[in-house]
Residue, then its C-alpha position, 0 to 999 in steps of 0.5 A: x567547485x560547486x559542491x552543493x550543485x554536485x550533491x544536488x545532481x547526485x541526489x537528482x540522479x539517485x532519486x530519478x533512477x533508483x529511489x523512485x524506481x522500486x525495481x532498481x531499488x530492490x535490486x540495488x539493495x540485493x546487490x549491496x547485501x550480497x557484497x556485504x555478505x562477501x558473495x562472489x561477483x557473479x552471484x552478486x550480479x545474478x542476485x541483482x538481475x533476479x530480484x530486478x527482474x522479479x520486481x519487473x514481473x510483479x510490476x507487469x502484474x499490478x501495472x496491468x491490473x491498474x491499467x486495464x481496470x482503473x478506466x472502467x471505475x473512472x468511466x462511471x463518473x464520465x458516463x453519468x456526468x458526475x462531479x466527483x473526486x477519484x480516490x486514487x494515488x495517481x489522481x491524488x498526486x495530480x491534484x496536488x501538482x494542480x493545486x499547490x501553487x495556485x492555493x498556496x503559492x508554493x513549488x511542487x518541486x519541494x515534494x522531492x526534497x521532502x522525500x529525501x529528507x523523510x528517507x534520511x529520517x527513516x534510515x537514522x531511526x532504524x540505525x539506532x533501533x536499540x533506542x527507537x525500537x524501529x526495524x523497517x526501511x521503506x523502499x517502495x519509491x513510487x508510493x513515497x512520491x505520492x505520499x510526499x505529495x499528499x503530505x506536502x499539501x497537508x502541512x501547507x494546509x496546517x501552516x500556511x504561514x511557515x517558511x519553506x525550510x520550516x515546512x520541510x523540516x517538520x513534515x520530513x520528521x513526521x513522514x519519515x516516522x510514519x514510514x518507519x513506524x508504519x512498516x515496523x507495525x506490519x512486521x509481525x503480521x507479515x512474519x506470521x503470514x509468510x512464515x518468516x519471510x523477512x519483510x514488512x509492508x511499505x505502502x499506503x495502509x500499514x496502520x489500517x492493515x495491522x488494525x484489521x489483522x488484529x480485529x480478524x483474531x476476534x473471529x476465531x472460534x471461542x473453543x480455541x481451535x484454528x479458524x476455518x480459512x478459505x483454503x480449508x473450505x471445500x466446496x461440494x458438487x459443481x461448486x467445487x470449481x471454485x476451489x481452483x483459484x484462477x477459475x474462481x477469480x475468472x468467474x467472480x470478475x466476470x460477474x463484477x466487471x461484467x455488470x460494470x461494463x454492461x452499465x457503461x455500455x458498448x457505445x460509451x466503450x467505443x467512444x473511449x476507443x476501448x473496443x472497435x465498433x465491430x468487436x463483439x461486446x460479450x467477448x470484450x467483457x469476457x477477456x477484460x474480466x479474465x485479464x484480472x486473473x492473468x495479471x494476478x497470476x503474473x503478480x504472484x510469480x513476480x513475487x516468488x521470484x524476487x522475495x527469496x533473493x531480498x530476504x537473503x541479501x538483506x541479511x548482509x545489511x542487517x548484520x552490518x549497516x543497519x543491525x536488526x533491520x528488514x525491508x519494507x516492500x510493496x503490498x502486492x508481495x503479500x498476495x503470494x501467500x495464504x489462500x489465493x482466493x483471499x485477495x479476490x474475496x477481499x477485493x470484492x468485499x471492499x468494492x461492495x463497501x465502497x459502492x454502497x457508501x458512494x450510493x449513499x453519498x449521492x442519495x444524501x446529496x453530499x457536496x463531494x461525490x467519490x468515485x472508487x479508484x482501482x488501487x485503493x479498492x484492490x490493493x488495500x482490501x485484497x490485502x486486508x482479505x489475505x491477512x484477515x483470512x490468515x488470522x481469523x478465517x474466511x468470515x473475517x476476510x468477508x467482513x473486514x474488507x467491506x468495513x474498510x471500503x466504507x471507511x475509505x469512501x467516508x474518510x476520504x470524502x470528509x478529508x479531501x473536502x476539508x483540506x481543499x483537495x476535492x476541488x482538484x478532482x483527486x485524493x490519494x484515498x487509501x486507508x491510512x489516508x482516510x483515517x490516520x492522517x486526517x486525525x493527525x492533520x486535525x491535531x496539527x491544525x487546531x493545536x499548532x505547535x503543540x500538535x506537531x509535538x503530540x503527532x511526533x511523540x505518539x509515532x515514537x511511542x508506538x514501537x516502544x509499546x510494541x517492544x514492551x509487549x515482548x522485549x525478549x522476542x521483539x528483535x528475535x522476531x526478525x533476527x531468528x524467526x524459527x527460534x521465536x516461533x519456538x519460544x513465543x508463537x504458541x504463547 
């Protein structure tokens, strides 16, 4: 009996059909949680279906946003014949796929092994959370594939002389710790935003999101009063139409994408087969822009559908298999909380920051020109807008996403050029991968084996510092949030 072959086949089936398919991963977690809570079979089944359908609704919303608007931003590169790199997770994954064998002579198939080993590391360090102080399991499978791809390139760039298994072992530990530590960092700000929603963010900007959420507190009034948030702003007269989220989103997107589509021109869009020659250009722009509000509403509906099931069922897992643990889920789940307009304003402020920085790169004749990808410009900056508004008010929601947009472009241009991915036309480009990972790569590249130790020690030290800041309330924050609020939140 070929036991290794059977195990590999089982892993391949699980990875292909569950781990990298977040809708089924979330449904599977809910099912296991309800079974561990000893719920009747029909409640287990209902929970699985509701969670899976809810996540699929979220996927329709987020997928619609990406599918509808990514070509618009990427079209700017083709329209003006720019030799440019697109910052977008899917372009980044394609760049690694295209270049890893040519540049390093390695197989892209090792990325899935890296994902498996890193995920196991994540589970192990959370299982021993009394020692590690880590509480979050990264469950966003498609994001894990994208990150494993870029991480594989980074480790090969740092240590091209190493053998296959040494490479996989080192990066599995670093990537697994990044998933655990990064999502663990977001627990506090997520609990605050959702009033004990019981989940963390598991995405591409966990360190950056936490940093900007903390910086947002500097925008609070000096007199100790609560900051004025977007939901507190009542606009007078005709401006009152912007108090309604769907109306304000539609108008702002019509202005934003209307300008971009007008620059691209009808002839170019007809050539792309985005519209027919006989179609009216104005109504095409109007419909395309309004779809933004539609998909955002669908996304928020999906979140409301599955988050409750996930939070309740995960108690079964956290009470038995992984005590004190919470699920890390897609950043899109946060858009259903706080002010509905904060996500739109964050997106627009981040886009302005990105476009200004891209223009400066072109003016300064940078060897690497960046094209804004929709995923970084929306999912990073809209989320920062939501958290910044919650913790620092509307001013923070305007300023901090703008800064994030600048950092995304500059960090990605410098880093992707240095490690060689810019030559293949794409880089992951989201906030952590334009800041945290370049620093870690710099340390590993120029302090080879010492650098590996430094990166691992720093990652392990972060949750210890979090714990030492509030030993009594640290685990209470996820185990009993109402008690935590009563005892610690005001302080």
